[in-house]
Structures are given as structure tokens and as C-alpha cells.
C-alpha positions as CSV (number, residue, x, y, z in Angstrom):
1,X,0.0,0.0,0.0
2,X,2.8,2.5,0.9
3,X,4.5,1.9,-2.5
4,X,1.2,2.5,-4.2
5,X,0.6,5.7,-2.3
6,X,4.0,7.1,-3.2
7,X,3.3,6.7,-6.9
8,X,0.1,8.7,-7.2
9,X,-0.5,12.4,-7.1
10,X,-1.8,14.3,-4.1
11,X,-5.5,14.2,-5.0
12,X,-5.1,10.5,-5.8
13,X,-3.4,9.9,-2.4
14,X,-6.3,11.7,-0.6
15,X,-8.9,9.6,-2.5
16,X,-7.0,6.4,-1.6
17,X,-6.9,7.4,2.0
18,X,-10.6,8.3,2.0
19,X,-11.4,4.8,0.6
20,X,-9.2,3.1,3.2
21,X,-10.8,5.0,6.1
22,X,-14.3,4.2,4.7
23,X,-13.5,0.5,4.5
24,X,-12.0,0.6,8.0
25,X,-15.1,2.3,9.3
26,X,-17.4,-0.3,7.8
27,X,-15.3,-3.1,9.4
28,X,-15.4,-1.4,12.8
29,X,-19.1,-0.7,12.6
30,X,-19.9,-4.2,11.7
31,X,-17.6,-5.6,14.5
32,X,-19.4,-3.8,17.3
33,X,-22.7,-5.4,16.3
34,X,-21.3,-8.7,17.5
35,X,-21.0,-7.4,21.1
36,X,-23.8,-6.9,23.6
37,X,-21.6,-4.9,25.9
38,X,-22.7,-1.2,25.9
39,X,-19.3,0.3,26.5
40,X,-17.5,-1.9,23.8
41,X,-20.4,-1.1,21.4
42,X,-20.0,2.6,22.1
43,X,-16.2,2.6,21.7
44,X,-16.2,0.6,18.4
45,X,-19.0,2.8,17.1
46,X,-17.2,6.0,18.0
47,X,-14.0,4.9,16.4
48,X,-15.9,3.7,13.3
49,X,-17.7,7.0,13.0
50,X,-14.4,8.9,13.4
51,X,-13.0,6.8,10.5
52,X,-16.0,7.7,8.4
53,X,-15.4,11.4,9.3
54,X,-11.8,11.0,8.3
55,X,-12.9,9.6,5.0
56,X,-15.1,12.6,4.3
57,X,-12.2,14.9,5.3
58,X,-9.8,13.2,2.9
59,X,-12.5,13.5,0.2
60,X,-12.5,17.3,0.8
61,X,-8.7,17.4,0.6
62,X,-8.8,15.6,-2.7
63,X,-11.3,18.2,-4.0
64,X,-9.0,21.0,-2.7
65,X,-6.0,19.4,-4.5
66,X,-7.9,19.1,-7.8
67,X,-9.4,22.6,-8.0
68,X,-9.9,25.9,-6.4
69,X,-12.5,26.3,-3.8
70,X,-15.5,28.5,-4.7
71,X,-15.6,31.9,-3.0
72,X,-18.2,32.6,-0.3
73,X,-20.3,35.6,-0.7
74,X,-20.3,38.1,2.2
75,X,-23.8,37.1,3.2
76,X,-22.8,33.4,3.1
77,X,-19.8,34.2,5.2
78,X,-21.9,36.1,7.8
79,X,-24.3,33.2,8.0
80,X,-21.5,30.7,8.4
81,X,-19.7,32.9,10.9
82,X,-22.8,33.2,13.1
83,X,-23.3,29.4,13.0
84,X,-19.7,28.7,13.8
85,X,-19.8,31.2,16.7
86,X,-22.8,29.4,18.2
87,X,-21.1,26.1,17.8
88,X,-17.9,27.4,19.4
89,X,-20.0,28.4,22.5
90,X,-21.6,25.0,22.7
91,X,-18.3,23.2,22.3
92,X,-16.7,25.4,25.0
93,X,-19.6,24.5,27.4
94,X,-19.2,20.8,26.5
95,X,-15.4,21.0,27.2
96,X,-16.2,22.6,30.6
97,X,-18.9,20.0,31.5
98,X,-16.9,17.0,30.4
99,X,-13.8,18.2,32.3
100,X,-16.0,18.5,35.4
101,X,-17.4,15.0,35.0
102,X,-13.9,13.6,34.3
103,X,-12.6,15.1,37.5
104,X,-15.4,13.7,39.5
105,X,-15.4,10.2,38.0
106,X,-13.9,7.4,40.1
107,X,-14.7,4.4,38.0
108,X,-11.6,3.8,35.6
109,X,-14.0,2.7,32.8
110,X,-16.0,5.9,33.1
111,X,-12.8,8.0,33.2
112,X,-11.5,6.3,30.1
113,X,-14.6,7.2,28.1
114,X,-14.9,10.7,29.6
115,X,-11.3,11.4,28.7
116,X,-11.9,10.3,25.1
117,X,-15.0,12.6,25.0
118,X,-13.1,15.5,26.6
119,X,-10.2,15.2,24.1
120,X,-12.7,15.1,21.2
121,X,-14.5,18.2,22.6
122,X,-11.2,20.1,22.8
123,X,-10.4,19.2,19.2
124,X,-13.9,20.2,18.0
125,X,-13.6,23.5,19.7
126,X,-10.1,24.2,18.3
127,X,-11.2,23.1,14.8
128,X,-14.2,25.5,14.8
129,X,-12.1,28.4,16.0
130,X,-9.5,27.6,13.2
131,X,-12.2,27.3,10.6
132,X,-13.6,30.7,11.6
133,X,-10.2,32.4,11.6
134,X,-8.4,30.7,8.7
135,X,-10.7,29.0,6.2
136,X,-14.0,30.9,6.0
137,X,-12.4,34.4,5.9
138,X,-9.8,33.4,3.3
139,X,-12.5,31.9,1.1
140,X,-14.8,35.0,1.2
141,X,-14.9,37.3,-1.8
142,X,-15.8,40.7,-0.3
143,X,-16.5,44.0,-2.0
144,X,-13.2,45.2,-0.6
145,X,-11.5,42.3,-2.4
146,X,-13.1,43.4,-5.6
147,X,-12.1,47.0,-5.2
148,X,-8.6,46.0,-4.2
149,X,-8.3,44.0,-7.4
150,X,-9.7,46.9,-9.5
151,X,-7.8,49.8,-7.9
152,X,-5.0,48.7,-5.7
153,X,-3.7,45.7,-7.6
154,X,-4.1,47.4,-11.0
155,X,-1.0,49.0,-12.6
156,X,-3.3,51.9,-13.7
157,X,-5.1,52.2,-10.4
158,X,-8.5,52.4,-12.0
159,X,-7.5,54.8,-14.9
160,X,-7.6,53.6,-18.5
161,X,-4.4,51.7,-19.1
162,X,-2.1,51.8,-22.0
């Protein structure tokens, strides 16, 4: 598999990784159905769903590698920004609550699961903050971007050229 991955382009690599994660997810999700233990079922399900998530993320990387992303309009950006801000607040609260539960738990099995949840919540929170700060703003085509292209970036600064 490693040799194969080295011989393909970046988009192809991401597609191959996506497929591998999807196959792994399907295996994990079918494995947990064999157990009647609620904790094992939850853990196998969680890992399987994470692999499915990774598959989708690799798919998006393949699309990024193949072509440019479409710009967001200012109104789309404002809507996304509002939604992300709400989710950031929810994730921050979940981080706080999960940390509190983790600190109070005495059963090592509960601690194990709460720790996994807590780490996921931290990652979710950090990812949303990064998306808001790095991706959404960069992908937005604003009126200011347009005028900068017409006036600031033009060698004639808006006057007839030539």
C-alpha cells in the first residue's frame, strides 16, 4: 500500500486514504454489532464513525487538491460565521462540563470514556475556531477584495491603461 501511495498524485493519495478510512469504518461498525456490551459497542461505534469522518475529510482534501474552492459571498460568510460562533460556544460549554465530569469520576472505565470525549470536545472547539479564523475568511470574496483588485492591484489604479 505504501509503495502505491507514493506513486500517485496528491489528489489520488487523498482519494485512496478516503477509501481506506471508509473501508475501516465499515469493518469497525460491523464488529461492534457482535458485542452486547454497551461500552464496547459505544467505543467501536465511536472509532468507526471517526474513521467515516476522516474519509469525508480526505475527500474534501482531494477536491482542494484538484481545483480551487469557490468563494463565499459576504452574506454566506456572515451566516457561516454566526453558526460557527454558536457552535464554538456550545463546544466550550461541553469542554467545561466534560472536564468537570472527568474530574469527579472514580470508575476507571468511566474515566476512560470521559477522557476520550473530553479530548474530542477540545479538538472540535479548536477546529471550529480555526475554521472561523483561517478558512472561512480566506474563502470569502468581499466588496473590498473586488475594489482592491480593480484599484489597488491594477498598474493603472482604475484609470484607463495603456
